[in-house]
C-alpha positions in Angstrom: -6.0 159.3 -245.4 -6.7 162.3 -247.4 -10.1 163.9 -248.4 -10.0 165.1 -251.8 -13.1 167.2 -253.5 -14.1 166.6 -257.0 -12.5 169.9 -258.0 -9.1 168.8 -256.7 -9.0 170.7 -253.3 -7.4 168.6 -250.6 -9.7 169.2 -247.8 -7.9 166.9 -245.1 -4.9 165.2 -244.6 -4.7 163.1 -241.4 -1.4 162.9 -239.2 -0.5 159.5 -240.5 0.0 160.9 -243.8 1.6 163.8 -242.6 4.2 161.6 -240.9 4.4 159.0 -243.7 5.3 162.0 -246.7 6.0 164.9 -244.6 3.9 167.3 -246.5 1.8 169.6 -244.2 -1.8 170.6 -245.4 -0.4 174.2 -246.6 2.1 172.3 -248.8 -0.4 170.5 -250.8 -3.7 172.6 -250.9 -4.8 171.0 -254.2 -4.0 168.1 -256.3 -2.2 169.8 -258.6 0.4 170.7 -256.2 0.3 166.8 -255.2 1.1 165.9 -258.4 4.0 167.9 -258.8 5.5 167.4 -255.5 4.8 163.6 -255.1 6.0 162.8 -258.6 8.7 165.0 -259.7 9.5 163.1 -262.9 7.4 164.1 -265.7 7.0 160.9 -267.5 6.2 159.0 -264.3 3.6 162.0 -263.1 1.7 161.5 -266.3 1.5 158.0 -266.1 0.6 158.0 -262.5 -2.3 160.8 -263.3 -3.7 158.6 -266.1 -3.8 155.7 -263.9 -5.6 157.5 -261.0 -8.1 159.2 -263.5 -9.0 156.0 -265.0 -9.4 154.1 -261.5 -11.8 157.1 -260.4 -13.7 157.0 -263.6 -14.4 153.1 -263.0 -15.3 153.8 -259.4 -17.9 156.6 -260.5 -19.3 154.1 -263.2 -19.1 151.2 -260.7 -19.5 150.8 -256.9 -17.7 153.8 -256.0 -14.5 151.8 -254.6 -11.2 153.0 -256.1 -9.0 150.1 -256.8 -5.7 149.3 -254.9 -2.5 150.5 -257.0 1.1 150.7 -255.8 2.6 154.1 -256.3 6.2 155.2 -255.9 5.8 158.6 -254.0 8.6 161.4 -253.2 8.5 162.5 -249.8 9.1 166.0 -248.6 12.6 165.1 -247.8 13.4 163.4 -251.1 13.1 159.9 -250.2 11.2 157.6 -251.9 8.6 155.4 -250.7 6.4 152.5 -252.3 2.7 153.0 -251.3 -0.7 151.3 -251.9 -3.1 153.8 -252.4 -6.9 153.1 -252.7 -10.2 154.8 -251.4 -13.9 155.2 -252.1 -16.0 157.9 -253.5 -18.5 159.4 -251.3 -21.0 162.4 -251.2 -19.0 163.9 -254.1 -15.6 163.4 -252.2 -12.8 160.7 -252.9 -11.9 159.4 -249.3 -8.3 158.5 -250.1 -6.1 155.5 -247.9 -2.5 155.0 -248.0 -0.6 151.9 -246.9 3.1 152.2 -246.5 4.8 149.0 -248.2 8.4 150.6 -248.3 9.6 148.3 -245.7 8.2 145.2 -247.5 9.2 146.1 -251.1 12.8 146.5 -249.7 12.6 142.9 -248.1 11.2 141.4 -251.4 13.8 143.0 -253.5 16.7 141.8 -250.9 15.2 138.6 -251.4 15.0 138.5 -255.2 18.4 139.6 -255.1 19.5 137.0 -252.6 17.6 134.2 -254.5 19.2 135.7 -257.7 22.6 135.3 -256.4 21.9 131.9 -254.9 20.8 130.8 -258.5 23.9 132.3 -259.7 26.3 130.5 -257.3 24.4 127.4 -257.9 24.8 127.6 -261.5 28.9 128.2 -260.7 28.8 125.0 -258.6 26.5 123.3 -260.7 24.5 122.5 -257.8 20.6 121.9 -257.6 17.9 121.7 -254.8 15.1 118.9 -254.8 12.2 118.3 -252.3 10.3 115.1 -252.1 6.6 115.1 -250.6 6.4 111.9 -248.7 2.5 112.5 -248.4 2.0 113.1 -251.9 4.6 111.3 -253.6 5.4 114.8 -255.7 9.1 115.5 -256.4 10.2 119.0 -256.9 13.2 120.1 -258.8 15.0 123.1 -259.2 16.3 124.4 -262.7 19.8 123.5 -261.8 18.9 119.9 -261.2 16.9 119.8 -264.6 20.1 121.3 -266.4 22.2 118.8 -264.4 20.2 115.8 -265.3 19.8 117.3 -268.8 16.0 115.9 -268.1 12.9 117.4 -270.2 10.8 119.2 -267.6 7.5 118.4 -269.8 8.4 114.7 -269.9 9.5 114.3 -266.3 6.8 113.1 -264.0 8.1 114.6 -261.0 8.2 111.0 -259.1 10.9 109.2 -257.0 10.8 106.5 -259.3 11.5 108.9 -262.0 14.6 109.8 -260.4 15.7 106.7 -260.0 15.4 105.9 -263.8 17.8 108.3 -264.5 20.4 107.0 -261.8 23.3 104.6 -263.4 21.9 101.1 -263.4 24.9 99.9 -261.2 24.4 102.4 -258.9 20.5 102.6 -258.6 20.1 100.0 -255.9 22.7 101.5 -253.8 21.3 104.8 -254.1 17.7 103.5 -253.4 18.9 101.7 -250.2 20.7 104.9 -248.8 17.9 107.1 -249.0 15.5 104.5 -247.6 17.8 103.7 -244.7 18.3 107.4 -244.1 14.5 107.9 -243.8 14.4 104.8 -241.5 17.3 106.2 -239.2 16.1 109.7 -239.4 19.9 110.5 -240.5 21.1 112.8 -243.1 22.7 110.8 -246.0 25.7 111.9 -248.1 26.5 109.7 -251.6 28.4 109.8 -254.6 26.6 108.1 -257.6 26.4 108.0 -261.5 23.7 109.1 -263.6 23.2 107.6 -266.9 22.2 110.4 -269.6 19.9 109.3 -272.7 22.7 109.6 -275.0 24.9 107.2 -273.0 27.1 109.7 -271.2 28.2 109.5 -267.7 27.8 112.2 -265.0 29.1 111.7 -261.3 27.0 113.8 -258.8 27.2 114.3 -255.0 24.0 114.1 -253.3 22.9 115.4 -249.8 19.9 114.6 -248.2 17.9 114.7 -245.0 14.1 114.1 -244.2 11.5 116.3 -242.1 9.2 114.5 -239.8 6.2 115.3 -237.9 5.5 115.6 -234.1 4.6 112.0 -234.1 7.8 110.8 -236.3 5.9 110.4 -239.3 8.2 111.3 -242.2 6.9 114.4 -244.1 9.0 115.5 -246.8 12.6 115.1 -247.8 14.9 117.9 -249.0 18.4 117.6 -250.5 21.0 118.9 -253.0 22.8 117.4 -256.2 26.1 118.5 -257.4 27.8 117.8 -260.8 31.3 116.3 -259.6 32.1 114.8 -263.0 35.0 117.0 -263.4 36.3 116.2 -260.0 35.9 112.3 -260.6 37.7 112.5 -263.8 40.6 114.4 -262.4 40.8 111.8 -259.7 40.7 108.6 -261.9 43.5 110.6 -263.9 45.6 111.0 -261.0 44.5 107.4 -259.7 45.7 106.1 -263.1 49.1 108.2 -263.1 50.1 107.1 -259.4 49.4 103.4 -260.7 51.6 103.7 -263.5 54.3 105.5 -261.3 53.9 102.7 -258.9 54.3 99.9 -261.5 57.5 101.8 -262.8 58.9 102.2 -259.2 58.3 98.5 -258.2 60.0 97.7 -261.6 62.8 99.9 -260.7 63.4 98.3 -257.2 62.9 94.7 -258.8 65.8 95.6 -261.1 68.0 97.2 -258.7 67.6 94.1 -256.6 68.5 91.9 -259.4 71.4 93.8 -260.2 72.7 93.8 -256.5 71.9 90.2 -256.5 74.1 89.6 -259.8 77.0 91.9 -258.1 76.6 89.7 -254.9 76.9 86.5 -256.6 79.9 87.8 -258.8 81.8 88.9 -255.8 81.1 85.7 -254.0 82.3 83.8 -257.2 85.5 85.8 -257.1 86.1 85.4 -253.5 85.9 81.6 -253.8 88.9 81.7 -256.2 91.1 83.7 -254.2 93.7 82.0 -251.9 94.7 84.7 -249.8 92.5 84.7 -246.7 92.7 88.5 -246.2 92.0 89.5 -249.8 89.1 86.9 -249.5 87.9 88.8 -246.6 87.6 91.6 -248.2 85.9 90.3 -251.0 83.2 88.5 -248.7 82.6 91.9 -246.7 81.7 93.9 -249.8 79.4 91.0 -250.8 77.5 91.2 -247.5 77.3 95.0 -247.9 75.7 94.5 -251.1 73.3 91.9 -249.8 72.4 94.5 -247.1 71.3 96.7 -249.7 69.7 94.4 -251.9 67.5 93.3 -249.0 66.0 96.3 -248.7 65.0 96.7 -252.3 63.5 93.0 -252.1 61.4 94.2 -249.5 60.3 97.3 -251.0 59.5 95.5 -254.3 57.0 93.1 -252.2 55.6 95.8 -250.1 52.3 97.7 -250.7 54.4 100.8 -249.8 57.1 101.3 -252.1 58.7 104.1 -250.4 58.9 102.7 -246.6 59.9 99.4 -245.3 59.1 97.6 -242.1 62.6 97.8 -240.2 62.0 95.4 -237.7 61.2 92.6 -240.4 64.2 93.8 -242.8 66.7 93.4 -239.8 65.1 89.9 -239.0 66.3 89.1 -242.5 69.6 90.6 -242.4 70.5 89.2 -239.3 69.5 85.8 -240.3 71.4 86.2 -243.5 74.7 87.3 -241.5 74.2 84.3 -239.4 74.1 82.1 -242.2 77.1 83.7 -243.8 79.4 83.3 -240.6 77.8 79.9 -239.3 78.0 81.0 -235.5 75.6 78.5 -234.0 77.0 79.5 -230.7 76.1 83.1 -231.0 72.5 84.1 -230.7 71.4 87.1 -233.1 68.2 88.6 -231.7 66.3 91.8 -232.8 64.7 93.7 -230.3 62.5 96.3 -231.3 58.6 97.2 -232.1 57.2 97.3 -235.9 58.9 100.3 -237.5 58.4 101.9 -240.6 61.7 103.4 -242.3 62.2 105.7 -245.0 64.5 104.0 -247.8 66.9 106.7 -247.3 67.1 105.9 -243.9 66.9 101.9 -244.2 70.0 101.6 -246.3 72.6 103.4 -244.2 71.1 101.9 -241.1 71.0 98.5 -242.6 74.9 98.9 -243.8 75.6 100.0 -240.2 74.0 97.1 -238.9 75.9 94.6 -241.1 79.2 95.9 -240.2 78.7 95.8 -236.6 77.1 92.5 -236.2 79.7 91.0 -238.7 82.4 92.5 -236.6 80.8 91.0 -233.4 80.6 87.7 -235.0 84.4 88.0 -236.2 86.1 89.4 -232.8 83.7 89.4 -230.0 83.3 85.7 -229.4 86.6 83.9 -229.8 87.3 80.2 -229.9 83.6 79.3 -230.0 82.7 81.5 -227.0 78.9 81.7 -226.6 77.1 84.8 -226.4 74.3 87.2 -227.6 74.1 89.9 -230.2 71.1 92.3 -229.8 70.0 94.7 -232.5 67.2 97.3 -232.2 65.5 100.6 -233.4 63.3 102.8 -231.4 61.8 106.1 -231.7 62.1 108.3 -228.2 59.7 111.1 -227.1 62.1 113.7 -228.5 61.2 112.3 -232.1 64.9 111.0 -232.5 65.6 107.4 -233.4 68.0 105.1 -231.6 69.7 102.5 -233.5 71.9 100.1 -231.0 73.7 97.3 -231.8 75.1 95.3 -228.6 77.1 92.1 -227.6 78.1 90.5 -224.6 81.4 89.3 -225.9 85.0 90.0 -224.7 84.7 93.7 -225.4 87.2 96.1 -226.9 90.9 96.5 -226.1 91.7 98.9 -223.4 92.0 102.7 -224.5 90.2 101.5 -227.9 89.8 104.9 -229.9 86.5 104.0 -232.3 87.5 107.3 -234.4 90.8 105.7 -235.0 89.8 102.3 -236.5 91.5 101.4 -239.3 89.4 98.7 -240.7 87.2 99.5 -243.6 84.0 98.4 -241.8 84.7 101.0 -239.0 85.5 103.6 -241.5 82.4 102.9 -243.1 80.3 103.2 -240.0 81.7 106.4 -239.0 81.0 107.7 -242.6 77.4 106.3 -242.8 76.8 107.9 -238.9 78.4 111.4 -240.0 76.0 111.6 -243.2 73.1 110.8 -240.9 73.8 113.4 -238.6 73.9 110.7 -235.9 75.3 111.1 -232.4 77.3 107.8 -231.7 77.8 106.5 -228.2 80.2 103.6 -227.1 79.5 101.5 -224.0 82.0 98.9 -223.0 80.7 98.3 -219.6 79.5 94.7 -220.6 80.6 93.7 -223.8 80.5 96.2 -226.4 77.1 98.4 -227.2 77.1 101.3 -229.9 74.2 103.7 -230.0 73.4 105.9 -233.1 70.5 108.8 -232.1 69.4 110.6 -235.4 66.4 112.2 -236.8 64.3 111.4 -239.8 65.2 114.3 -241.4 68.6 112.8 -242.5 69.2 112.0 -246.1 72.0 109.9 -247.6 73.1 110.1 -251.2 76.1 108.6 -253.1 77.4 112.1 -253.5 77.9 112.6 -250.0 79.0 108.9 -249.4 81.8 109.3 -251.9 82.7 112.6 -250.5 83.0 111.3 -247.2 85.2 108.2 -248.5 87.6 110.6 -250.0 88.1 112.8 -246.8 88.8 109.5 -245.0 
């Protein structure tokens, strides 16, 4: 507080004023000195003096109270503080009081800046906030939502029903039920739905909301946000259409490859029937069966929902059934022992060819003169991530000192080539019949270029 005589002499400055501004009584003995020190900027000083004289004049003409006003005061240390100055006229003197509101003004400015940044962020994100008073029914929207909904503020009745009227008719019931379930279950909700604009355009929005309840559990108000996700939805639909088109194309490719392989299979079969030499005919039949092994994979891919992978157990069951029909060995049982397993087509084809060669070889050589037995086929994945393909029979076994790597038949050469290109470790066990195991990883890739090169090396 300060006491100022009408001639401008400052008669008293209390300790709080001194602590606030830093000026000692000897620094400001008169108002003339106060004006210069507290308001060093001439333009602002003139503005403050004019305002102060006007307020004092009004106080003198009225009840003696000097109205409150905000002023930016420069302190002795050069810092600026915002204060509210007011007072009262008594006995020819002005009793002037100060209220330091600098901290509040700083907080208000920080709040304004934060709100401006929030509005800017919401504008960038095309996000708006809403609040529904469940007692009065009044719905409050932020500027962002009015912009998003392209609604006229003057025409909007600020009610929940008016909001629902802007929702696309096909989504309206779902949006309403989702919100009502959220309130009843006291759980937040998150929903994507469409808006139907007056000009017929459609917008997609993502809406998130929750409800605040009283101590007794009664719903008081719901709050939430709405974000424009139209561009994201359009992009998703564009990608989805592109994927569907590619899926149709890929399915057609598998269909045509399957048909072409079946034609080759039929031609080889037709050619084989016209060959008198049994050895030459066997070569054609073996090639026919290899083509069939590949055709079965493309046939399954064509019918599958997953165009890149096949259920290898189902494929092997079809393959061994086809091989059994070819060799007509009712005395030999062919079994597939494995759990369902999805295989990439790049692994499926070489593994299928390996199985085709080894099962056919078992049927031709492991069970002579009507010997009965079993051929077991399966693939499993170990804990180390490696796949293990195994083909085993309980037939007569291999000749003594048999060297698999020195095998001269086309089938065994093909098996070695395929195993090499898969990066498989091949293990032969002749303890009881013949068992071949191939260990490889999913990283293996087989291409026709690699296969051709390997064949030339052999």
